[in-house]
N, C-alpha and C positions, 0 to 999 in steps of 0.2 A: 216593639220597644227598641231592640237593637238596631233596626233599620233607621229609626229616627235619630238615635245617637250618632250613627255613621253619617247621616246627611248633614247634621249640624257640624260634625267634625270636618267634613269635606269643605263646608263653607268657611269655617274658621281657618283651616289650612290654606285655602285659596287666598284669603286676605293677608295671612302671614307671609306667604310667598310673594304676594303683590308688593307689600312694603319693602321686602328685601330686594326684589327685582328693580323697584323704583330707585332705591339707593344706588344700585349698580348702573342704571341708566344715567343718573346724575353724575356718578363718578366718571364715566366715559365721556360725557359731554363736557365736564369741567376739569379733566385730568391735567390739562396744560396749566390751569390756574393753581394747581397744587405745588408746582415747582417754584418755590419762593426763595430768592437769593437775597442774602443779607448785604446791603450796600455798605461801602466803606464809611459813608457818612450820610446822615439824614439832612434834607434841606432846612429842617427846623427841628429844634428839640423842645417840645412843650414841657412845662414843669409837671412832675408826677409825685403824688403822695401815696404811700403805702399805709393802709390801716390794718394793724395786726392785733386783733383782740385775743386775750389770753385768759385761760382759766386752768390752773394747775398744769402748767406746761414747763415745769422746771427742767425737764430732761431734753426738751426740744427747742426752746426759745432762742438759745444762743446760736446754734447752727442755722436757724431760720433767718435771724437778723443778719448774720454774717453772709449768708447767700445773697440777700438783697443788696447789701453794701458792695458786694463783689460783682454786680451786674455791669455789663458794658453799656454805661450811660453816664453822661456828664454829671458829676457829683453835685455841682451847684444847681442842678435841675431836679434833684432827687431828695425826698425827705420821707422819713419813716415815723409814724405815730404808733407806739406800742402801748396798749391799754391793758393793765391788769384788772380784770373784772372780778375782784374780790377773791383771788386765789387763796387756798388754804395751805399750800405748800411753799416752797422757796422761790416761786416764780419772780416775785418782786426783787429779791436780793440778787438773783441771777441777772436780771435786767440791768442792774447797776453797772455792769461791765461797760455799758454804752452810755453812761450818764454824761460823760464829757465829749461825746461824739456830736459834732454840730449838725450831722445829718439825721440824728435820732432825737425824738421827743418822748420821754417816758411819762405815762399817765397812770393814775390809779383811781379806782372808784369802788363803791359797794357792788356786790354781785347783783346783776339785773338781767343777765342773758346776753347773748352775742349781739343782738340787734341794738341793745342799749350801749354796749361798748363801742360799736361802730359809729353810732350817732354822737357819742361823747367826743370821739376824735374828729368826726366830720365837722363839728362846729369850729374847729381850729384850722381847717384846711382852706388854703387860698390858691392851690395849684389848679392847672387847667384839667388835668386828668387825675382820677382817683382809682386806686387799686385796693380791692378787698382781698386779704391774704390770710390764710390759716397759720396758726403758730406752730404747727407740726409739719410744715411744708418747706421745700427748698426750690429755688428758682434757678433754671439754667442761665448762664451768663448772657446769652444772646436773646433770651425770651422777651425781655422788655422791649428791645428794639423791634422785634417782629410784631409785637402787639401794637406799639405806637404807630408803626407804618400804616396799619389799617385806618387809624383815625386821621392820619395825614392825607391818605388817598380818598377817603370817603367822608365828606363833611356832614353827611346825614347820619352817620353811625353814632349811636349814643351808648351802646353797651357791647362788651366783647368778652367772650369766655375763652379761657386758655385750656390747654390739654393737661389733664392730671393723670400721672402714671404712678404705679406702685414702685417704691424704691427697694431694691434688694429683697424681694419676697422670700420669706423663710418658712413660715408655717403653711399648712394646707389652706387656711382661710386667705392668707395673703397671696398665695399662688393663684387661687381661683379669682381673686379680685384683679390680679395683674392682667389676666386674659380679658376679664370684663371691661376694665378701664381702657385696654388697648382697642377693644371693639368700639367703645364709646368715642374714641378719638376719630374713628372713621364715620360713625353715624352722625355725630354732632357736626362734623365738617360738612357733610352732605346736607344736613338741615340748614347750616349756615348759608350754603349756596342758594337755597330756595326761600330764604327769609323765614325759616320756621324753627329757630333755636328754642328749645323748651326751657332751658335754664343756663344761666351763666354761673358756674360753680363758685361757691364761697371760698374754696381753696385758692382760686386765682381768677379774678374777674376785674375788668377795667371799665370805667365809665367817664363820660365827660362830667365835670363837677356841676355844670349848669343843670343837667338832667336830674341829678340827685336832689338838687334844690327844688326843682319844679315838681317832681313827683312826691316829695316829702320824706326823703331819706328812707331809712330801714324801719320795718315793723316786725313784730314777732313772727307773723306768717305761719302759725301753727308749728313753731320750731323748725321752720324751713324758710328762713328769711330770703335766701338767694332765689328760690323758686318764685316766691311771692313777688319779689322785686322785678323779676323778669316778666311775669304776667302783667304787672302794673305798667312797666315801660311799653310793652306791646299794647296795652289798653289805651295808653296815651298816643298811640300811633307812631311810635318811634322805632328806628331800625336797630336790630340786635344781630350780632354775627358771632362766628367762632374762628379762632386762629389755631390751626393744628400745629404750627411751629413754635408757638409760645408755650413751652413745656415746663411743668413743675412736677416734682415728685413728692409723694407722701408715703407714710408707713402703712396706713390702712389698719383696721382692726386685726389684731393678731390671732384671736381665738374665734371659734365658731360662735360661741355665746355672744361675744361683743359684736360680731358681724350681724348676728340675728337682731340684737337690740338696735343697731344702727339702721337696719333696713325697716324695722318696725317704725322708727321715727320718720324715715324718708317716706315710707308708704302712707303713714297717717297724714303727714304734711302734704303729700301729693294729692290724696283724695280730698282733703279739706280745702286745699287751694283750688282744686278743680270745681268743687261745689261753689266756692266764693266767686269764681270767674267762669261759671258755666255758660255765660253768654258768649264766650269765645268759641264754643263748639259749633262747627259748621256755620260760622258767621263770616260772610264774605268780607266784612270790614277788616278781619284779621288775616286775610289772605291764606297762605299755606300753613301758617301757624294754627289757624282755626279749622281749616279744612283737612289738613293732613296730620300735623304733629300731635295736637291734643287728642283727636279721635284715635290715632295709632297708639298713643300712650295708654289710653283707657282700654283699648282693645287688647293690649298685651296682658292686662290683668284678667280679662275675660277668658282669653285663650289658655293661660296657665292654670286657672281654676278649673276650667272645663276639662282640659286634658288630665288633670289630677283625678277628678271624679270619674272620668271615663276609664282611666287606668285601674282605679280601685274596683270599678264595676267589672271590668274584663277579668281582672285577677280573681275576684270573688267567684265569677261564673266558671272560670277555668278550674279553680280548686273544687268547687261544688261538683263539676262534671267528673273530676278524677276520683273524688270520694264515692260518688255513685257507682262509677265503673269498678272501683275496688270492691265495693259491697256485692257487686254482681259476679265478677270473675276472679277477684283476688289479685295480689301483686305479681304473682308468677307469670302473668300474661302481659306485663308492662315492659318487657325487654324492648329496648329501642336502639336501632342502628341507624346512624345518620345517612341520609340519602338526599340528593338535590331535589328529589320529588317533594320533600317536605318544606322547601323554601317557598314562602308565600309570594306570589306575584300580584297580589291584590293592589288595585290602583292606590288605595289609601296608604299602603306601606311604601310604594314607590314615591308618592308625594311627600311622605314623611322623610324619606332619604334625601329627596331634593331640598327639603327645608334644612336638614342638617348640613348639606353641602353648602348652602347659602350662608349658614351661620359660620362655617369654617372660612368661607370667603371673606366675611366681615372681619373676622379675627385677623386674617393675614393682610387685608387691606389696611387695618389699623396699624399693624406692624410696619407696613410700608410707609405710610404717611407720617408715622411717629418716629421713623428712622431708628427703630429698634433693631438690634443685631440678630436676634433669633426669638423663636417662640419655644419655650421649654415644654417638653413632652409631659413632664410631671405637672406643670401648670395647667396644660390642656386637660389632663386626666382629672385633676382636682376641680377644675371648672365644671366639667360635665357631671361628675359625681356629686359634688357639693351643691351646685345650683339646681341640678335635676331633682334632688331630694329636698333641699332647704327652701328654695324659692316658693314652691306651692304652700309650704307651711307658714312662712312669714307673711305671704299675701293673704292666706286665710285668717291668720291672727290679726293682720292689719284690718281686714274687712270687719272682723268681729269688733275690734276696738273702735273703728270708725262708726259702725252702725249703732253701737251702744254708747257712743261718745265717751269712751274710756281713753283719756289722754295718755300720751306716751312721754316718759321722761327723756331729757336730753341725753343722759348717760345711764 
């Protein structure tokens, strides 16, 4: 039985390392393309509309709108649609600060979910480009110009994701997310190079207005409307990319409990959308998105769950062996003195170390392309401790909810 577990583990580790090495190969092939310089002026400034859906965002909506108004972009080409989706706090009254601003349109509707708020604003949009933007997010001044450049350079591009980073992480949960998001900035850019972007994030994503009209706007998408829309755009045969220099910052869930709830929603929405778009898996019509990205994303769930159960099994066997030894010889014979002889040189352990080395590489690659000053040691510790323990639990809970169709609330 143990030998079978080990063989499966070897196979899973092989694929995990394969995916990481593949990202590295893409990085070294495309590293020159990562050096993006901001021009003093664009040859053309397309009109851009920001759609900002809000629900109980009284504490964040003002700095969010102010950050958009402060971007380096001609103000006569920029407009913001802010939609209060039936908030129960003072979001609507806070929004009134911008009531007289000609670049801002304030809208209000009954609560219907984020996708309904986006569609509510989308009906009024006449711009060439549309940005989906979360109400607890801030955009860097140059990010819009970086993103627009992609559409000017590539007429076939229809959707673009921006890089989302955690702003001033303070809690353990936020520190862990800051490392995770940093790693995402690297992996998403590599997927962009091969045409395999999995999702353009709802926090900051840009589209040509025509494509949103063609594919039918936003749908609920199992409470993951950004992922569903990305799948739908791929399904229509259009190009999706990622811009690592178009950076926005968000707070992220502050507590472990709220992070757990967020990931349950993400996981449930991911699996449900994978089921809806299962035809993409290993389908040559979808190129690297179908042959690499989707299988890799599903594989990550399999790997984490398997490693979790294998760890439980190994720990149980270890404890059982020690209990049996105690019953036979007693505790007085368990004195242990460290010696390098006890360090295991089994291939599976060396492969595991190689996997951790590649994960560290992804983290620091993300730091490099996101132009972050440093990687906090406390954040690294929080990431490995929290995600090492919590990720298997939320994935197991996600699988349970999904198998037994127990939907997950938005908040």
